[in-house]
OpenMM code with the backbone's topology and positions (N, CA, C; nanometers):
from openmm import Vec3, app, unit

residues = "MET LEU ILE ALA PRO VAL ALA PHE ALA GLY LEU LEU ALA LEU SER SER ARG ARG GLY LYS VAL GLU GLU GLU GLY GLY SER LEU GLU LEU MET GLU PHE ASP GLY ARG GLY LEU ALA ALA GLY VAL ARG MET VAL GLU ARG VAL VAL LYS THR PRO ALA GLU TRP LYS ALA LEU LEU THR ALA GLN GLN PHE TYR VAL THR ARG ASN GLY SER THR ASP THR PRO PHE THR GLY THR TYR HIS SER LEU THR ALA GLU GLY LEU TYR ARG CYS VAL GLY CYS GLY THR GLY LEU PHE ARG SER GLU GLU LYS PHE ASP SER GLY THR GLY TRP PRO SER TYR TRP ALA PRO ALA ASP PRO ARG ASN VAL ARG THR ARG GLU ASP VAL SER LEU PHE VAL GLU ARG THR GLU VAL ALA CYS PRO ARG CYS GLY ALA HIS LEU GLY HIS VAL PHE PRO ASP GLY PRO ALA PRO SER HIS LEU ARG TYR CYS ILE ASN GLU SER ALA LEU ARG PHE VAL PRO GLY HIS".split()
positions = [
    Vec3(0.0819, -0.1222, 0.0041),
    Vec3(0.0102, 0.0039, -0.0023),
    Vec3(0.0728, 0.1270, 0.0069),
    Vec3(0.1793, 0.1366, 0.0584),
    Vec3(0.2813, 0.2505, 0.0680),
    Vec3(0.3717, 0.2373, -0.0424),
    Vec3(0.3856, 0.1490, -0.1331),
    Vec3(0.4608, 0.1565, -0.2416),
    Vec3(0.3743, 0.2380, -0.3603),
    Vec3(0.2515, 0.2364, -0.3367),
    Vec3(0.1692, 0.2697, -0.4958),
    Vec3(0.1729, 0.4195, -0.4942),
    Vec3(0.1975, 0.4880, -0.4206),
    Vec3(0.2004, 0.6539, -0.4326),
    Vec3(0.3654, 0.6635, -0.4644),
    Vec3(0.4336, 0.6115, -0.4174),
    Vec3(0.5930, 0.6508, -0.4900),
    Vec3(0.5986, 0.5679, -0.5828),
    Vec3(0.5202, 0.4223, -0.6523),
    Vec3(0.5722, 0.4156, -0.7808),
    Vec3(0.4871, 0.4930, -0.8943),
    Vec3(0.3485, 0.5313, -0.8521),
    Vec3(0.2860, 0.6322, -0.9294),
    Vec3(0.3427, 0.7442, -0.9380),
    Vec3(0.4308, 0.8292, -0.8426),
    Vec3(0.5122, 0.9208, -0.8744),
    Vec3(0.6386, 0.9050, -0.9606),
    Vec3(0.6733, 0.8201, -0.9481),
    Vec3(0.7838, 0.7518, -1.0504),
    Vec3(0.7615, 0.7680, -1.1719),
    Vec3(0.6517, 0.6852, -1.2258),
    Vec3(0.5752, 0.7036, -1.3564),
    Vec3(0.5563, 0.8399, -1.3919),
    Vec3(0.5025, 0.9020, -1.3331),
    Vec3(0.4829, 1.0767, -1.3711),
    Vec3(0.5991, 1.1273, -1.4038),
    Vec3(0.7120, 1.0969, -1.3059),
    Vec3(0.8358, 1.1356, -1.3521),
    Vec3(0.8634, 1.0701, -1.4820),
    Vec3(0.8798, 0.9570, -1.5193),
    Vec3(0.9184, 0.9147, -1.6477),
    Vec3(0.8372, 0.9702, -1.7931),
    Vec3(0.7258, 0.9969, -1.7322),
    Vec3(0.6091, 1.0247, -1.8376),
    Vec3(0.6320, 1.1547, -1.8954),
    Vec3(0.6881, 1.2487, -1.7903),
    Vec3(0.7019, 1.3686, -1.8191),
    Vec3(0.8601, 1.3776, -1.9181),
    Vec3(0.8220, 1.4506, -2.0611),
    Vec3(0.9172, 1.4388, -2.1409),
    Vec3(1.0171, 1.5688, -2.0806),
    Vec3(0.9744, 1.6608, -2.0544),
    Vec3(1.0478, 1.7736, -1.9756),
    Vec3(1.1330, 1.8300, -2.0893),
    Vec3(1.1173, 1.7925, -2.1892),
    Vec3(1.1686, 1.8794, -2.3206),
    Vec3(1.0347, 1.9881, -2.3627),
    Vec3(1.1144, 2.0847, -2.4205),
    Vec3(1.0375, 2.1887, -2.4915),
    Vec3(0.9006, 2.1475, -2.5586),
    Vec3(0.7894, 2.2133, -2.5319),
    Vec3(0.6817, 2.1539, -2.6227),
    Vec3(0.7317, 2.2620, -2.7448),
    Vec3(0.6476, 2.1435, -2.8418),
    Vec3(0.7150, 2.2222, -2.9701),
    Vec3(0.6112, 2.3575, -3.0261),
    Vec3(0.6834, 2.4483, -3.0457),
    Vec3(0.6147, 2.5442, -3.0950),
    Vec3(0.6446, 2.6143, -3.2380),
    Vec3(0.5739, 2.6796, -3.3124),
    Vec3(0.5736, 2.7731, -3.4026),
    Vec3(0.5041, 2.8430, -3.4672),
    Vec3(0.5576, 2.9386, -3.5430),
    Vec3(0.4507, 3.0727, -3.5680),
    Vec3(0.3529, 3.0146, -3.6890),
    Vec3(0.2771, 3.1407, -3.7542),
    Vec3(0.1866, 3.1418, -3.8469),
    Vec3(0.0817, 3.1252, -3.7914),
    Vec3(-0.0091, 3.0711, -3.8750),
    Vec3(-0.1690, 3.0842, -3.8477),
    Vec3(-0.2405, 2.9391, -3.8741),
    Vec3(-0.3545, 2.9333, -3.8398),
    Vec3(-0.4071, 2.7866, -3.8635),
    Vec3(-0.5610, 2.7892, -3.8341),
    Vec3(-0.6393, 2.7036, -3.8985),
    Vec3(-0.7737, 2.7314, -3.9338),
    Vec3(-0.8515, 2.6427, -3.7836),
    Vec3(-0.9440, 2.7177, -3.7056),
    Vec3(-0.9749, 2.6401, -3.5858),
    Vec3(-1.1434, 2.7009, -3.5765),
    Vec3(-1.1996, 2.6045, -3.4973),
    Vec3(-1.3346, 2.6448, -3.5032),
    Vec3(-1.3020, 2.7664, -3.3816),
    Vec3(-1.4182, 2.8925, -3.3716),
    Vec3(-1.4189, 2.9594, -3.2735),
    Vec3(-1.5583, 2.9221, -3.2103),
    Vec3(-1.5075, 2.9428, -3.0657),
    Vec3(-1.6698, 2.9092, -3.0091),
    Vec3(-1.6942, 3.1002, -2.9081),
    Vec3(-1.8416, 3.1055, -2.8751),
    Vec3(-1.8466, 3.2192, -2.8336),
    Vec3(-1.8556, 3.1853, -2.6966),
    Vec3(-1.8810, 3.3001, -2.5544),
    Vec3(-1.8926, 3.3174, -2.4718),
    Vec3(-1.9405, 3.1831, -2.3958),
    Vec3(-2.0819, 3.1331, -2.4790),
    Vec3(-2.1393, 3.0539, -2.3813),
    Vec3(-2.1088, 2.9024, -2.4708),
    Vec3(-2.0103, 2.9082, -2.5340),
    Vec3(-1.9637, 2.7866, -2.5519),
    Vec3(-2.0266, 2.7383, -2.6794),
    Vec3(-2.0823, 2.8443, -2.7949),
    Vec3(-2.1599, 2.7691, -2.9031),
    Vec3(-2.0269, 2.7980, -3.0348),
    Vec3(-2.0572, 2.6945, -3.1083),
    Vec3(-1.9583, 2.7439, -3.2172),
    Vec3(-1.9881, 2.8332, -3.2927),
    Vec3(-1.8940, 2.9537, -3.2979),
    Vec3(-1.9241, 3.0628, -3.3872),
    Vec3(-1.8536, 3.0673, -3.5317),
    Vec3(-1.8092, 2.9942, -3.6031),
    Vec3(-1.7566, 2.9668, -3.7319),
    Vec3(-1.6119, 2.9433, -3.7133),
    Vec3(-1.5612, 2.8583, -3.8283),
    Vec3(-1.4171, 2.8415, -3.8769),
    Vec3(-1.3401, 2.9973, -3.8954),
    Vec3(-1.2521, 2.9693, -3.8159),
    Vec3(-1.1519, 3.1414, -3.8656),
    Vec3(-0.9851, 3.1060, -3.8506),
    Vec3(-0.9295, 3.1894, -3.9438),
    Vec3(-0.7774, 3.1339, -3.9256),
    Vec3(-0.7342, 3.2469, -3.8085),
    Vec3(-0.6437, 3.1755, -3.7417),
    Vec3(-0.6241, 3.2347, -3.6217),
    Vec3(-0.4448, 3.1911, -3.6077),
    Vec3(-0.3824, 3.3530, -3.5329),
    Vec3(-0.2365, 3.3037, -3.5309),
    Vec3(-0.2030, 3.2311, -3.3889),
    Vec3(-0.0938, 3.1392, -3.4209),
    Vec3(-0.0644, 3.0608, -3.3670),
    Vec3(0.0139, 3.1650, -3.2209),
    Vec3(-0.0291, 3.1000, -3.1006),
    Vec3(0.0487, 3.1595, -2.9669),
    Vec3(0.1739, 3.1252, -2.9566),
    Vec3(0.3041, 3.1860, -2.9506),
    Vec3(0.4136, 3.1181, -2.9214),
    Vec3(0.4784, 3.2415, -2.8395),
    Vec3(0.5556, 3.1600, -2.7139),
    Vec3(0.5549, 3.2533, -2.5897),
    Vec3(0.7185, 3.1679, -2.5461),
    Vec3(0.7737, 3.2501, -2.4751),
    Vec3(0.9038, 3.2073, -2.3997),
    Vec3(0.8946, 3.1156, -2.3095),
    Vec3(0.9583, 3.0457, -2.2428),
    Vec3(0.9346, 2.9834, -2.1367),
    Vec3(0.9086, 3.0784, -1.9978),
    Vec3(0.9636, 3.1821, -2.0102),
    Vec3(0.9371, 3.3013, -1.8789),
    Vec3(0.8246, 3.3549, -1.8956),
    Vec3(0.7641, 3.3746, -2.0193),
    Vec3(0.6308, 3.4033, -2.0582),
    Vec3(0.5052, 3.3316, -2.0144),
    Vec3(0.5470, 3.1937, -2.0243),
    Vec3(0.4520, 3.0767, -1.9972),
    Vec3(0.4418, 3.0804, -1.8489),
    Vec3(0.5419, 3.0861, -1.7770),
    Vec3(0.5535, 3.0697, -1.6105),
    Vec3(0.4844, 3.1796, -1.5727),
    Vec3(0.5076, 3.3266, -1.6251),
    Vec3(0.4145, 3.4138, -1.5959),
    Vec3(0.2651, 3.4404, -1.5942),
    Vec3(0.2336, 3.3252, -1.6935),
    Vec3(0.0882, 3.3183, -1.7421),
    Vec3(0.0275, 3.2145, -1.6435),
    Vec3(0.1123, 3.0985, -1.6217),
    Vec3(0.0491, 2.9655, -1.5837),
    Vec3(0.0470, 2.9658, -1.4298),
    Vec3(-0.0111, 2.8594, -1.3438),
    Vec3(0.0865, 2.8199, -1.2216),
    Vec3(0.1640, 2.6947, -1.2444),
    Vec3(0.2474, 2.6641, -1.1201),
    Vec3(0.3599, 2.5849, -1.1912),
    Vec3(0.2922, 2.4587, -1.2104),
    Vec3(0.1567, 2.3954, -1.1425),
    Vec3(0.1294, 2.2932, -1.2050),
    Vec3(0.0785, 2.2835, -1.3815),
    Vec3(0.0338, 2.4154, -1.3831),
    Vec3(-0.0369, 2.4144, -1.5461),
    Vec3(0.1127, 2.4437, -1.6407),
    Vec3(0.2086, 2.4770, -1.5974),
    Vec3(0.3618, 2.4899, -1.6910),
    Vec3(0.4055, 2.3769, -1.7022),
    Vec3(0.3864, 2.3002, -1.5750),
    Vec3(0.4454, 2.1422, -1.5677),
    Vec3(0.3954, 2.0521, -1.6725),
    Vec3(0.2620, 2.0756, -1.6612),
    Vec3(0.1765, 1.9724, -1.7649),
    Vec3(0.1416, 2.0267, -1.9028),
    Vec3(0.1492, 2.1389, -1.9341),
    Vec3(0.1371, 2.1636, -2.0818),
    Vec3(0.2354, 2.2010, -2.1264),
    Vec3(0.3847, 2.2730, -2.0499),
    Vec3(0.4634, 2.2975, -2.1207),
    Vec3(0.5723, 2.1965, -2.1161),
    Vec3(0.5822, 2.0932, -2.0006),
    Vec3(0.6914, 1.9921, -2.0080),
    Vec3(0.6280, 1.8619, -2.0243),
    Vec3(0.5031, 1.8603, -2.0800),
    Vec3(0.4185, 1.7416, -2.1189),
    Vec3(0.4211, 1.6294, -2.0286),
    Vec3(0.3745, 1.6609, -1.9050),
    Vec3(0.3878, 1.5579, -1.7806),
    Vec3(0.2055, 1.5493, -1.7475),
    Vec3(0.1808, 1.4814, -1.6589),
    Vec3(0.0642, 1.4403, -1.6287),
    Vec3(0.0044, 1.4656, -1.4929),
    Vec3(-0.1095, 1.5574, -1.4352),
    Vec3(-0.2070, 1.5496, -1.3253),
    Vec3(-0.1897, 1.4041, -1.2501),
    Vec3(-0.1891, 1.3973, -1.1092),
    Vec3(-0.2388, 1.3018, -1.0382),
    Vec3(-0.3849, 1.2823, -1.0687),
    Vec3(-0.4345, 1.1438, -1.0947),
    Vec3(-0.5943, 1.1284, -1.0709),
    Vec3(-0.6450, 1.1530, -0.9663),
    Vec3(-0.7710, 1.1924, -0.9548),
    Vec3(-0.8944, 1.1957, -0.8863),
    Vec3(-0.8239, 1.3262, -0.7755),
    Vec3(-0.7416, 1.4116, -0.8236),
    Vec3(-0.7100, 1.5706, -0.7562),
    Vec3(-0.7392, 1.6784, -0.7917),
    Vec3(-0.8518, 1.6900, -0.9142),
    Vec3(-0.8948, 1.8039, -0.9641),
    Vec3(-1.0430, 1.7829, -0.9648),
    Vec3(-1.1459, 1.8566, -0.9920),
    Vec3(-1.2761, 1.8832, -0.9648),
    Vec3(-1.3315, 1.8318, -1.1158),
    Vec3(-1.2774, 1.8761, -1.2461),
    Vec3(-1.3239, 1.8346, -1.3685),
    Vec3(-1.3485, 1.6721, -1.3789),
    Vec3(-1.2883, 1.6225, -1.3454),
    Vec3(-1.2959, 1.4823, -1.3904),
    Vec3(-1.4589, 1.4203, -1.3286),
    Vec3(-1.5245, 1.4690, -1.2500),
    Vec3(-1.6524, 1.4711, -1.1864),
    Vec3(-1.7517, 1.5957, -1.2099),
    Vec3(-1.7242, 1.6809, -1.2719),
    Vec3(-1.8058, 1.8006, -1.2806),
    Vec3(-1.9102, 1.7503, -1.4129),
    Vec3(-2.0433, 1.7823, -1.4135),
    Vec3(-2.1292, 1.7570, -1.4923),
    Vec3(-2.1867, 1.9017, -1.5352),
    Vec3(-2.1507, 2.0042, -1.5166),
    Vec3(-2.2243, 2.1377, -1.5668),
    Vec3(-2.1892, 2.1268, -1.7333),
    Vec3(-2.2934, 2.2160, -1.7528),
    Vec3(-2.3154, 2.2439, -1.9182),
    Vec3(-2.1861, 2.3360, -1.9210),
    Vec3(-2.0970, 2.3350, -2.0290),
    Vec3(-2.0222, 2.4313, -2.0654),
    Vec3(-1.8881, 2.3992, -2.1630),
    Vec3(-1.8216, 2.4719, -2.2016),
    Vec3(-1.7186, 2.4601, -2.2929),
    Vec3(-1.5615, 2.4509, -2.1980),
    Vec3(-1.4632, 2.3336, -2.2515),
    Vec3(-1.3599, 2.3277, -2.1602),
    Vec3(-1.2246, 2.4108, -2.2586),
    Vec3(-1.2005, 2.5238, -2.2450),
    Vec3(-1.1126, 2.5560, -2.3234),
    Vec3(-0.9455, 2.5590, -2.2713),
    Vec3(-0.8600, 2.5636, -2.3696),
    Vec3(-0.7067, 2.5652, -2.3129),
    Vec3(-0.6560, 2.6853, -2.2290),
    Vec3(-0.6159, 2.6052, -2.1297),
    Vec3(-0.5496, 2.6888, -2.0370),
    Vec3(-0.4346, 2.8100, -2.1068),
    Vec3(-0.3926, 2.7699, -2.1793),
    Vec3(-0.2623, 2.8536, -2.2753),
    Vec3(-0.2980, 2.9633, -2.3542),
    Vec3(-0.4122, 2.9289, -2.4304),
    Vec3(-0.4868, 3.0260, -2.5244),
    Vec3(-0.6081, 3.0461, -2.5421),
    Vec3(-0.6590, 2.9743, -2.4642),
    Vec3(-0.8164, 2.9899, -2.4446),
    Vec3(-0.8748, 2.9096, -2.6128),
    Vec3(-0.8125, 2.8339, -2.6758),
    Vec3(-0.9019, 2.7732, -2.7745),
    Vec3(-1.0121, 2.6761, -2.7517),
    Vec3(-1.1064, 2.6618, -2.7606),
    Vec3(-1.2304, 2.5506, -2.7174),
    Vec3(-1.2054, 2.4228, -2.7738),
    Vec3(-1.2041, 2.3334, -2.6887),
    Vec3(-1.1116, 2.1932, -2.6726),
    Vec3(-1.2294, 2.0877, -2.6866),
    Vec3(-1.3085, 2.0956, -2.5782),
    Vec3(-1.4035, 2.0053, -2.5479),
    Vec3(-1.5260, 2.0416, -2.4960),
    Vec3(-1.6243, 1.9928, -2.5179),
    Vec3(-1.7599, 2.0286, -2.4655),
    Vec3(-1.8353, 1.9402, -2.3616),
    Vec3(-1.9261, 1.9931, -2.2592),
    Vec3(-1.9749, 1.8811, -2.1730),
    Vec3(-2.0365, 1.8097, -2.2416),
    Vec3(-2.1044, 1.7967, -2.3760),
    Vec3(-2.1713, 1.7126, -2.4542),
    Vec3(-2.1139, 1.5792, -2.4540),
    Vec3(-1.9729, 1.5943, -2.4697),
    Vec3(-1.8651, 1.4998, -2.5000),
    Vec3(-1.8290, 1.4235, -2.3893),
    Vec3(-1.8456, 1.4847, -2.2564),
    Vec3(-1.7869, 1.4362, -2.1416),
    Vec3(-1.8367, 1.2968, -2.0938),
    Vec3(-1.7448, 1.2269, -2.0469),
    Vec3(-1.8202, 1.1144, -1.9964),
    Vec3(-1.7368, 1.0669, -1.8770),
    Vec3(-1.7777, 0.9919, -1.7615),
    Vec3(-1.7296, 0.9328, -1.6532),
    Vec3(-1.6426, 0.8089, -1.6901),
    Vec3(-1.5057, 0.8228, -1.6930),
    Vec3(-1.4443, 0.7463, -1.7291),
    Vec3(-1.3775, 0.6235, -1.6481),
    Vec3(-1.4180, 0.6848, -1.5015),
    Vec3(-1.3572, 0.6129, -1.3825),
    Vec3(-1.1943, 0.6422, -1.3650),
    Vec3(-1.1245, 0.7058, -1.4532),
    Vec3(-1.0097, 0.6930, -1.4625),
    Vec3(-0.9409, 0.8233, -1.3497),
    Vec3(-1.0310, 0.9282, -1.3149),
    Vec3(-0.9799, 1.0318, -1.2261),
    Vec3(-0.9214, 1.1604, -1.3145),
    Vec3(-0.9633, 1.1707, -1.4730),
    Vec3(-0.8992, 1.2821, -1.5396),
    Vec3(-1.0010, 1.3004, -1.6111),
    Vec3(-1.0320, 1.4120, -1.6539),
    Vec3(-1.1491, 1.4503, -1.7422),
    Vec3(-1.1391, 1.3679, -1.8611),
    Vec3(-1.2820, 1.3175, -1.9383),
    Vec3(-1.2688, 1.2052, -2.0033),
    Vec3(-1.3589, 1.2830, -2.1351),
    Vec3(-1.3404, 1.2428, -2.2303),
    Vec3(-1.4495, 1.3024, -2.3220),
    Vec3(-1.4429, 1.1877, -2.4748),
    Vec3(-1.5354, 1.1721, -2.5499),
    Vec3(-1.5538, 1.0748, -2.6559),
    Vec3(-1.4767, 1.1177, -2.7792),
    Vec3(-1.5241, 1.2992, -2.7497),
    Vec3(-1.4394, 1.3515, -2.8958),
    Vec3(-1.4322, 1.4877, -2.8667),
    Vec3(-1.3509, 1.5637, -2.9387),
    Vec3(-1.3383, 1.7034, -2.9203),
    Vec3(-1.4623, 1.7751, -2.9545),
    Vec3(-1.4336, 1.9149, -2.9358),
    Vec3(-1.5339, 2.0349, -2.9620),
    Vec3(-1.5379, 2.0244, -3.0984),
    Vec3(-1.4057, 2.0165, -3.1676),
    Vec3(-1.4024, 2.0262, -3.2878),
    Vec3(-1.2886, 1.9500, -3.3658),
    Vec3(-1.2609, 1.8713, -3.4206),
    Vec3(-1.1635, 1.7862, -3.4944),
    Vec3(-1.0307, 1.8947, -3.5166),
    Vec3(-1.0271, 2.0286, -3.5664),
    Vec3(-0.9383, 2.1071, -3.6068),
    Vec3(-0.8492, 2.1429, -3.4735),
    Vec3(-0.9488, 2.1454, -3.3411),
    Vec3(-0.8994, 2.2198, -3.2475),
    Vec3(-0.8171, 2.1636, -3.1524),
    Vec3(-0.7727, 2.0160, -3.1901),
    Vec3(-0.6922, 1.9661, -3.1086),
    Vec3(-0.6145, 1.8948, -3.2051),
    Vec3(-0.4381, 1.8281, -3.1923),
    Vec3(-0.3516, 1.7959, -3.2538),
    Vec3(-0.3251, 1.6637, -3.1923),
    Vec3(-0.2827, 1.5559, -3.2687),
    Vec3(-0.2409, 1.4310, -3.2191),
    Vec3(-0.1212, 1.4108, -3.2541),
    Vec3(-0.0429, 1.3184, -3.2035),
    Vec3(0.0771, 1.2805, -3.2454),
    Vec3(0.1135, 1.1574, -3.1393),
    Vec3(0.2136, 1.0767, -3.2137),
    Vec3(0.2849, 0.9480, -3.1308),
    Vec3(0.3706, 0.9856, -3.0137),
    Vec3(0.3436, 0.9165, -2.8942),
    Vec3(0.4236, 0.9255, -2.7764),
    Vec3(0.4556, 0.7986, -2.7143),
    Vec3(0.6092, 0.8052, -2.7087),
    Vec3(0.6516, 0.6573, -2.6612),
    Vec3(0.7447, 0.6845, -2.5343),
    Vec3(0.7007, 0.7822, -2.4541),
    Vec3(0.7843, 0.8261, -2.3423),
    Vec3(0.7590, 0.7108, -2.2191),
    Vec3(0.6668, 0.6458, -2.2012),
    Vec3(0.6614, 0.5786, -2.1152),
    Vec3(0.7108, 0.4196, -2.1452),
    Vec3(0.7737, 0.4280, -2.2574),
    Vec3(0.8169, 0.2787, -2.3174),
    Vec3(0.6915, 0.1814, -2.3753),
    Vec3(0.6157, 0.2910, -2.3904),
    Vec3(0.4649, 0.2350, -2.4481),
    Vec3(0.4362, 0.3224, -2.5665),
    Vec3(0.3705, 0.2975, -2.6723),
    Vec3(0.3350, 0.4002, -2.7663),
    Vec3(0.1900, 0.4237, -2.7698),
    Vec3(0.1643, 0.5303, -2.7362),
    Vec3(0.0495, 0.6296, -2.6780),
    Vec3(0.0436, 0.7383, -2.8066),
    Vec3(-0.0906, 0.7950, -2.7932),
    Vec3(-0.1449, 0.9242, -2.8904),
    Vec3(-0.1430, 1.0093, -2.7931),
    Vec3(-0.0520, 1.1048, -2.8170),
    Vec3(-0.0658, 1.2317, -2.7249),
    Vec3(-0.1613, 1.3362, -2.7868),
    Vec3(-0.2289, 1.4110, -2.6937),
    Vec3(-0.3519, 1.5098, -2.7581),
    Vec3(-0.2803, 1.6768, -2.7222),
    Vec3(-0.2683, 1.7640, -2.8321),
    Vec3(-0.1948, 1.8754, -2.7768),
    Vec3(-0.2777, 1.9594, -2.8231),
    Vec3(-0.2826, 2.1222, -2.7816),
    Vec3(-0.3662, 2.1980, -2.8518),
    Vec3(-0.2724, 2.2764, -2.9991),
    Vec3(-0.3644, 2.2453, -3.0755),
    Vec3(-0.2838, 2.3091, -3.2314),
    Vec3(-0.2450, 2.4573, -3.2121),
    Vec3(-0.2970, 2.5498, -3.1220),
    Vec3(-0.2742, 2.6784, -3.1277),
    Vec3(-0.1637, 2.7536, -3.0696),
    Vec3(-0.1261, 2.6801, -2.9436),
    Vec3(-0.0540, 2.7071, -2.8393),
    Vec3(0.0867, 2.5930, -2.8230),
    Vec3(0.0107, 2.4897, -2.8644),
    Vec3(0.1413, 2.3784, -2.8608),
    Vec3(0.1138, 2.3001, -2.7362),
    Vec3(0.0163, 2.3391, -2.6416),
    Vec3(-0.0015, 2.2608, -2.5040),
    Vec3(-0.0185, 2.1098, -2.4909),
    Vec3(0.0505, 2.0512, -2.4151),
    Vec3(0.0240, 1.9190, -2.3936),
    Vec3(-0.1120, 1.8890, -2.3255),
    Vec3(-0.2201, 1.8364, -2.3485),
    Vec3(-0.3285, 1.8282, -2.2922),
    Vec3(-0.3642, 1.6922, -2.2467),
    Vec3(-0.3085, 1.5816, -2.2957),
    Vec3(-0.3012, 1.4632, -2.2225),
    Vec3(-0.2941, 1.3593, -2.3520),
    Vec3(-0.3903, 1.2321, -2.3279),
    Vec3(-0.3765, 1.1530, -2.4454),
    Vec3(-0.5239, 1.0790, -2.4770),
    Vec3(-0.4864, 1.0114, -2.6017),
    Vec3(-0.6680, 0.9227, -2.6569),
    Vec3(-0.6241, 0.8130, -2.6754),
    Vec3(-0.7363, 0.7483, -2.6357),
    Vec3(-0.7092, 0.6074, -2.6455),
    Vec3(-0.8105, 0.5403, -2.6637),
    Vec3(-0.8217, 0.4229, -2.7631),
    Vec3(-0.9109, 0.3470, -2.8492),
    Vec3(-1.0314, 0.2412, -2.7350),
    Vec3(-1.0404, 0.3156, -2.6080),
    Vec3(-1.1170, 0.2541, -2.5331),
    Vec3(-1.2508, 0.3187, -2.4795),
    Vec3(-1.3119, 0.4046, -2.5357),
    Vec3(-1.3819, 0.4712, -2.4889),
    Vec3(-1.5472, 0.4529, -2.5602),
    Vec3(-1.6624, 0.5118, -2.5144),
    Vec3(-1.8007, 0.4865, -2.5362),
    Vec3(-1.8274, 0.5023, -2.7094),
    Vec3(-1.9122, 0.4635, -2.7151),
    Vec3(-1.9847, 0.4859, -2.8757),
    Vec3(-1.9891, 0.6450, -2.8638),
    Vec3(-2.0202, 0.6995, -2.9920),
    Vec3(-2.0208, 0.6680, -3.1034),
    Vec3(-1.8502, 0.6523, -3.1474),
    Vec3(-1.7522, 0.7291, -3.0744),
    Vec3(-1.6543, 0.7459, -3.1741),
    Vec3(-1.5371, 0.6104, -3.0908),
    Vec3(-1.6017, 0.5470, -2.9644),
    Vec3(-1.4937, 0.4534, -2.8881),
    Vec3(-1.3547, 0.4988, -2.8728),
    Vec3(-1.3499, 0.6322, -2.8630),
    Vec3(-1.2217, 0.6719, -2.8152),
    Vec3(-1.2476, 0.7489, -2.6682),
    Vec3(-1.1304, 0.7627, -2.5939),
    Vec3(-1.1405, 0.8512, -2.4578),
    Vec3(-1.0221, 0.9208, -2.4914),
    Vec3(-1.0625, 1.0560, -2.4940),
    Vec3(-0.9619, 1.1765, -2.4657),
    Vec3(-0.9636, 1.1614, -2.3141),
    Vec3(-0.8300, 1.1060, -2.2696),
    Vec3(-0.8310, 1.1299, -2.1320),
    Vec3(-0.6935, 1.2753, -2.1090),
    Vec3(-0.7953, 1.3944, -2.0761),
    Vec3(-0.7130, 1.5148, -2.0460),
    Vec3(-0.6743, 1.5430, -1.9180),
    Vec3(-0.5833, 1.6300, -1.8915),
    Vec3(-0.5105, 1.6893, -1.7580),
    Vec3(-0.6081, 1.8017, -1.7297),
    Vec3(-0.6601, 1.7943, -1.6350),
    Vec3(-0.7310, 1.9201, -1.5505),
    Vec3(-0.6124, 2.0258, -1.6033),
    Vec3(-0.5013, 2.0431, -1.5905),
    Vec3(-0.4081, 2.1819, -1.5484),
    Vec3(-0.4316, 2.2027, -1.6642),
    Vec3(-0.4504, 2.1260, -1.7610),
    Vec3(-0.4562, 2.2038, -1.9443),
    Vec3(-0.5682, 2.2759, -1.9775),
    Vec3(-0.6799, 2.2831, -1.8568),
    Vec3(-0.8336, 2.3216, -1.9171),
    Vec3(-0.8758, 2.4320, -1.8366),
    Vec3(-0.9650, 2.5050, -1.8812),
    Vec3(-1.0081, 2.6169, -1.8073),
    Vec3(-1.1741, 2.6199, -1.8673),
    Vec3(-1.2549, 2.5837, -1.7613),
    Vec3(-1.3832, 2.5310, -1.7838),
    Vec3(-1.4713, 2.6894, -1.7756),
    Vec3(-1.5560, 2.6681, -1.9112),
    Vec3(-1.6364, 2.8200, -1.8831),
    Vec3(-1.7710, 2.7464, -1.9176),
    Vec3(-1.8366, 2.7788, -1.8086),
    Vec3(-1.9810, 2.7443, -1.8015),
    Vec3(-2.0596, 2.8168, -1.9209),
    Vec3(-2.1768, 2.7200, -1.9782),
    Vec3(-2.2533, 2.8071, -2.1068),
    Vec3(-2.3696, 2.7131, -2.1144),
    Vec3(-2.4143, 2.7554, -2.2275),
    Vec3(-2.5587, 2.6889, -2.3148),
    Vec3(-2.6713, 2.7572, -2.2132),
] * unit.nanometer
topology = app.Topology()
chain = topology.addChain("A")
for resn in residues:
    res = topology.addResidue(resn, chain)
    for name in ("N", "CA", "C"):
        topology.addAtom(name, app.Element.getBySymbol(name[0]), res)
């Protein structure tokens, strides 16, 4: 029993890539959402690129650790995994609308989970082999923030589980 927390902490340390999150300039096409969380149309937006010092000034230490260093929140420590209010989950770094309450479900994992993003353009995926296993990382396409991972064990209709770190999200009540 005493070994489990230490083992989990070790896995978290291994899962942290501790490298710089990939950032690039330019523009991209995203679905914009209004203040109530409703789709407002597809728009070209500029990528958000900041220095590590600028990110540290904007984010809490935990948010920086997760989103900029590719780490993971401890499960069941936040409130979003059990939140059932209607609204939109935005990127903590740039405000991009990522996930809606309509696609949220209780995965029992302790992390907020969704069977689909608010719009496919609003998330980016890539291969992640940081824990000696192949996974698919989910990132914000606008600011490059590490959000979590997506797994093929979710509910219908997509059968996907976007397992997202609470530290990467900002919930905005809506609808």
